[in-house]
C-alpha positions in Angstrom: -12.4 -25.6 14.9 -11.2 -23.3 17.7 -8.0 -21.9 19.1 -6.9 -20.3 22.3 -6.1 -16.6 21.7 -5.2 -13.7 24.0 -7.9 -11.3 24.8 -8.3 -8.1 26.9 -5.9 -8.0 29.7 -3.8 -10.7 28.1 -6.1 -13.4 29.3 -6.6 -16.4 27.0 -10.0 -17.4 25.6 -11.2 -19.9 23.1 -12.1 -18.6 19.7 -14.3 -20.7 17.4 -13.8 -19.9 13.7 -16.9 -18.8 11.9 -15.8 -17.7 8.4 -16.0 -19.4 5.1 -13.1 -18.6 2.7 -14.3 -16.3 -0.1 -13.4 -17.7 -3.5 -12.0 -15.1 -6.0 -13.3 -14.8 -9.5 -10.4 -15.7 -11.8 -10.5 -13.7 -15.1 -12.9 -11.1 -13.7 -13.0 -7.7 -15.4 -13.2 -4.7 -13.0 -14.9 -1.4 -13.6 -12.3 0.3 -11.5 -8.5 0.5 -11.8 -7.2 -1.5 -8.9 -3.6 -1.3 -7.8 -2.5 -3.4 -4.8 0.6 -2.0 -3.1 2.6 -5.2 -2.5 4.9 -6.2 0.3 8.3 -7.9 0.1 9.2 -11.3 1.5 12.3 -11.3 3.6 14.8 -14.1 3.7 15.2 -14.9 7.4 18.1 -17.3 6.9 20.0 -14.7 4.8 19.6 -11.9 7.3 22.4 -11.6 9.8 21.6 -8.0 10.6 17.8 -7.5 10.0 17.8 -3.9 11.1 20.3 -2.6 8.7 21.0 -5.2 6.0 17.8 -6.5 4.6 17.9 -9.7 2.5 14.9 -10.5 0.2 13.6 -13.8 -0.9 13.1 -12.8 -4.5 11.4 -16.0 -5.6 8.6 -15.7 -3.0 8.4 -12.0 -3.5 7.8 -12.5 -7.3 5.4 -15.3 -6.6 3.3 -13.0 -4.6 3.2 -10.5 -7.5 1.9 -13.4 -9.7 -0.8 -14.1 -7.1 -2.0 -10.5 -7.4 -1.8 -10.4 -11.1 -3.8 -13.7 -11.3 -6.5 -12.0 -9.3 -6.7 -9.0 -11.7 -4.8 -6.4 -9.7 -2.2 -4.0 -11.0 0.8 -3.7 -8.7 2.0 -0.5 -7.0 5.6 -1.6 -6.6 8.3 -0.4 -4.2 5.9 1.8 -2.2 5.7 2.2 1.5 4.0 -1.2 1.8 7.3 -2.7 0.8 8.8 -0.8 3.7 10.5 1.9 1.7 12.1 4.2 4.3 11.5 1.6 7.0 14.1 -1.1 6.5 14.0 -1.4 2.7 16.5 0.8 0.9 16.8 2.2 -2.6 19.4 -0.3 -3.6 17.0 -3.2 -2.9 14.1 -1.2 -4.4 16.0 -1.0 -7.7 16.3 -4.7 -7.8 12.7 -5.2 -6.9 11.5 -2.8 -9.6 13.8 -4.4 -12.2 12.6 -7.9 -11.4 8.9 -6.9 -11.2 9.0 -5.1 -14.6 10.7 -8.1 -16.1 8.1 -10.5 -14.6 5.2 -8.3 -15.7 6.3 -8.8 -19.3 5.8 -12.5 -19.0 2.2 -12.2 -17.9 -0.5 -11.3 -20.3 -2.4 -8.2 -19.1 0.0 -7.6 -16.1 0.6 -4.0 -15.2 2.5 -2.1 -12.5 3.8 1.3 -11.5 6.8 1.9 -9.3 7.6 4.3 -6.5 10.0 7.1 -7.3 11.1 9.0 -4.2 14.2 10.5 -2.6 14.8 7.9 0.1 18.5 7.4 -0.9 19.0 11.0 0.2 18.9 11.3 3.9 16.8 14.3 5.0 19.7 15.7 6.9 21.9 15.6 3.7 19.3 17.6 1.7 20.4 21.2 1.8 18.6 22.7 -1.1 15.7 22.1 -3.4 18.2 21.2 -6.1 19.3 18.3 -4.0 15.7 17.0 -3.8 15.2 17.5 -7.5 18.4 15.6 -8.3 17.3 12.7 -6.1 13.9 12.5 -7.7 15.5 12.7 -11.2 17.8 9.7 -10.3 14.9 7.5 -9.3 12.7 8.6 -12.2 15.6 7.9 -14.6 16.0 4.4 -13.3 12.3 3.5 -13.5 11.7 5.0 -16.9 15.0 3.4 -18.1 13.5 0.0 -17.2 10.4 0.9 -19.3 8.3 1.5 -16.2 5.7 4.0 -15.0 6.5 6.1 -12.0 4.6 6.9 -8.9 6.0 10.2 -7.5 6.2 9.4 -3.8 6.0 12.1 -1.1 9.5 13.1 0.0 10.8 13.4 3.5 13.7 15.4 2.2 11.4 17.8 0.4 9.3 18.2 3.6 12.5 19.0 5.5 13.9 21.6 3.0 10.8 23.3 1.6 9.8 26.7 3.2 6.3 26.9 1.7 4.0 25.9 -1.2 6.1 27.6 -3.8 9.0 25.2 -3.1 6.8 22.2 -3.6 5.5 23.7 -6.8 9.1 24.2 -8.0 10.1 20.6 -7.4 6.9 19.0 -8.8 6.8 21.3 -11.8 10.4 20.3 -12.7 9.9 16.6 -12.3 6.5 16.4 -14.1 7.7 18.5 -17.0 10.6 16.1 -17.5 8.7 12.8 -17.1 8.6 10.7 -20.2 5.2 9.2 -19.5 2.2 9.8 -17.3 2.9 9.9 -13.5 0.8 9.0 -10.5 1.2 11.4 -7.6 1.0 10.3 -4.0 -0.2 12.4 -1.1 0.7 10.5 2.0 -0.5 11.8 5.4 1.7 12.1 8.5 -0.3 9.3 10.2 1.7 7.0 7.8 4.9 9.0 8.1 5.4 11.7 10.7 8.2 13.2 8.7 5.6 14.3 6.1 3.7 16.6 8.4 2.5 19.8 6.6 3.2 18.4 3.2 2.5 20.8 0.3 3.7 23.6 2.6 0.8 24.0 4.9 -0.9 22.3 7.9 -4.2 23.6 6.6 -5.9 21.1 4.3 -7.7 23.7 2.1 -4.4 25.5 1.5 -2.6 22.2 0.7 -5.5 21.2 -1.6 -5.1 24.5 -3.5 -1.4 23.8 -4.0 -1.7 20.3 -5.2 -4.7 21.0 -7.5 -2.8 23.9 -9.1 0.2 21.6 -9.8 -2.1 19.0 -11.3 -3.9 21.5 -13.5 -0.5 22.8 -14.9 0.5 19.3 -15.8 -2.8 17.5 -16.4 -1.4 15.9 -19.6 1.4 14.3 -17.5 -0.6 13.2 -14.5 -2.6 9.9 -14.7 -4.0 10.4 -11.2 -3.3 11.1 -7.6 -3.4 8.7 -4.6 -4.5 10.3 -1.4 -3.8 8.6 1.9 -5.2 10.8 4.7 -7.8 8.3 6.2 -10.5 10.9 5.7 -13.2 10.3 3.1 -14.4 13.9 3.1 -10.9 15.2 2.2 -10.6 12.6 -0.6 -13.9 13.6 -2.1 -13.0 17.3 -1.9 -9.9 16.6 -4.0 -11.7 14.2 -6.3 -14.3 16.8 -7.1 -11.6 19.3 -8.2 -9.5 17.1 -10.4 -9.4 18.1 -14.1 -10.9 15.8 -16.7 -8.7 12.9 -17.5 -7.0 12.8 -14.1 -8.3 10.1 -11.8 -8.5 9.7 -8.1 -6.9 6.7 -6.5 -8.1 6.1 -3.0 -5.4 5.3 -0.5 -7.9 5.4 2.4 -7.6 2.1 4.1 -10.4 3.0 6.5 -13.1 4.1 4.0 -12.2 2.5 0.7 -15.5 0.6 -0.1 -17.7 3.7 -0.2 -15.0 5.7 -2.1 -14.5 3.1 -4.7 -18.3 2.6 -5.1 -18.6 6.4 -5.5 -21.4 8.9 -5.2 -23.9 10.4 -7.7 -21.0 12.5 -9.2 -17.8 10.5 -9.2 -16.0 7.5 -7.8 -12.4 6.7 -6.8 -10.2 4.0 -8.3 -7.8 2.2 -5.9 -4.2 2.1 -4.9 -4.3 0.4 -1.6 -1.9 -1.4 0.8 -4.9 -3.4 2.2 -5.5 -5.0 -1.1 -2.3 -7.0 -0.5 -4.0 -8.7 2.4 -7.6 -8.8 1.2 -7.0 -9.6 -2.5 -9.3 -12.6 -2.9 -12.3 -10.8 -1.3 -11.5 -7.5 -3.1 -11.4 -9.4 -6.3 -14.8 -11.0 -5.8 -16.3 -7.7 -4.6 -14.9 -5.7 -7.6 -16.3 -8.3 -9.9 -19.8 -7.8 -8.3 -19.5 -4.1 -8.7 -18.6 -4.4 -12.4 -21.7 -6.5 -12.8 -23.8 -3.8 -11.3 -24.4 -5.7 -8.0 -23.8 -3.0 -5.5 -25.4 -5.0 -2.7 -23.1 -8.0 -3.4 -20.1 -5.7 -3.5 -21.0 -4.1 -0.1 -21.7 -7.5 1.5 -18.2 -8.7 0.6 -16.3 -5.5 1.3 -18.0 -4.6 4.6 -16.3 -7.3 6.8 -12.9 -6.3 5.5 -13.2 -2.8 6.9 -12.8 -3.8 10.6 -9.8 -5.9 9.6 -8.2 -3.0 7.7 -8.9 -0.6 10.5 -7.2 -2.9 12.9 -4.2 -3.5 10.6 -3.8 0.3 10.1 -4.5 1.4 13.6 -2.1 3.9 15.2 0.9 3.9 15.0 -0.3 3.5 11.4 3.2 3.3 9.9 3.5 -0.2 11.3 0.6 -1.5 9.3 3.1 -3.5 7.1 3.4 -6.0 10.0 -0.3 -6.9 9.6 0.0 -7.2 5.9 2.9 -9.7 6.1 1.2 -11.5 8.9 -1.8 -12.1 6.6 0.5 -13.4 3.8 2.1 -15.8 6.3 -1.2 -17.1 7.6 -2.4 -17.7 4.0 0.7 -19.7 3.0 2.3 -17.2 0.7 5.5 -17.4 2.8 6.8 -20.0 5.2 7.8 -17.6 8.0 6.7 -14.5 9.8 9.9 -12.4 9.5 10.3 -9.0 8.0 13.1 -6.8 6.8 14.0 -4.5 9.7 12.6 -7.0 12.1 9.3 -5.1 11.8 7.2 -8.1 12.9 8.1 -6.9 16.4 6.3 -3.6 15.8 2.9 -5.1 16.9 2.1 -7.3 19.9 0.4 -10.7 20.1 -2.9 -9.2 21.1 -2.9 -7.2 17.9 -2.2 -10.3 15.8 -4.9 -12.2 17.6 -7.4 -9.5 16.7 -6.2 -9.5 13.1 -6.7 -13.3 13.0 -10.3 -13.1 14.3 -11.2 -10.3 11.9 -9.6 -12.1 9.0 -11.6 -15.2 9.8 -14.9 -13.2 9.9 -14.1 -11.6 6.5 -13.5 -15.0 4.8 -9.8 -14.2 4.4 -8.3 -17.4 5.9 -7.9 -19.4 2.7 -7.0 -22.6 4.6 -8.4 -22.3 8.1 -6.5 -25.4 9.4 -3.2 -24.0 8.1 -3.9 -20.6 9.6 -4.8 -22.1 13.0 -1.6 -24.2 13.0 0.5 -21.1 12.3 -1.3 -19.0 14.8 -0.8 -21.6 17.5 2.9 -21.5 16.9 3.0 -17.7 17.1 1.0 -17.8 20.4 3.4 -20.4 21.8 6.3 -18.1 21.1 4.4 -15.4 23.0 4.0 -17.8 26.0 0.3 -18.6 25.3 
C-alpha cells in the first residue's frame, strides 16, 4: 500500500507503508503510574466562530477517555493538551472536568486528575498576588467540589505579576496548605508557553530548582508529585534526585520519555505525557513489557515513537496539539480533522505528511487503509 505525500521542497513522492499495527495488551498492569493528557474533540458543525466560541463533541470526547482507560492509562484532564489557554476556556473546562469525573465513576479502576489554573483571569487583569491566589482557589474549589484531584498548572497570571521567587512561594504555600487532597504540581517550560518564561522567579535553572524543591519540601504531605516539561532529561533527573521521599516525578518530557520512565540505577520517572494520547496502544504494550522485566522489549516498542513525538512537538512546540488530534483522526477516534480555535491550521501539510510516515513506522496506524484514505483527502485539500 502506498500514497503520494509531499516531501522536501513541496514535491510529491510515493510513500510505501511499512509498519505493522502494534496490538495493546488489554488488562496489563504497569509498574509505572501513567497519565495520558487527553485532547478534546471539537464539534465542527456546531462551531460558527471557531476562534472564540469553541463547541465540543462531548460524546466523542468521552469516548476517547474510555479508550485511554481501557488501555490502562490514568487521564490528566483539562490540561494544555486540551488547549487550555489556546482556544479552550475555563467554562468549557469545567464541563469537561465534571463529565470526566462522572464517567470515571462508571469504569472500574479508572482514575484521573484535572488541571487547576488561573486561565479565567487574563494576565492583564491580574494586578496582585491576591488576584492570582483567588483565581487558583476558584478552580481548586470546583475540582475538589466534584470529588476530583487537582493538578496545579503553571499560571501565566502569576508569571506576569510575580517579582521574584518569594512571590511564587507565597502563592504555592497558600494553595497547597488549603488543598483538601494531594496535588500534582506542573512545571511547564516556555517552549510550551512563552508567557511562562522565568517561571519560579528566575531564568537560571538551578535557582528555579531550589525554589520549587523548597516549596515541595514544605508541603511534602500535600504533593503527590511534580510533572516537569522542559524537554531536557538532565534537568528532570536533577529535580528527580532532590525530591523528598513519597513525592514522585512525572516526566512531561516528550523528547526523552522512554529513558526517563525506564530510569537509572537510582530512580525512575512516572509519566504525565501529552504524547501518550497519540501513542497509547504502543505505550501500553511497552509499559506491559517493562512491568514484566523485559527492558529490551520495552525499548524496541518505545524507540520508534520518539521520532514521531519529536516531530509532533517540534518548534513552535505549543502547536503540538494539532499533531495529537491529527493522530486521533487518522485512527478513527473522530470523523473530522477540526479543532477548537481552528488550530489544525497551525501546522502545514508537510508536517502532517511527516507525522503520517513516522506513525506508520512506529506501528501506530491502527487501520492503515483507513489512515491512507483520510490522508489522501487531506492532501487533496492541500492541492496534492
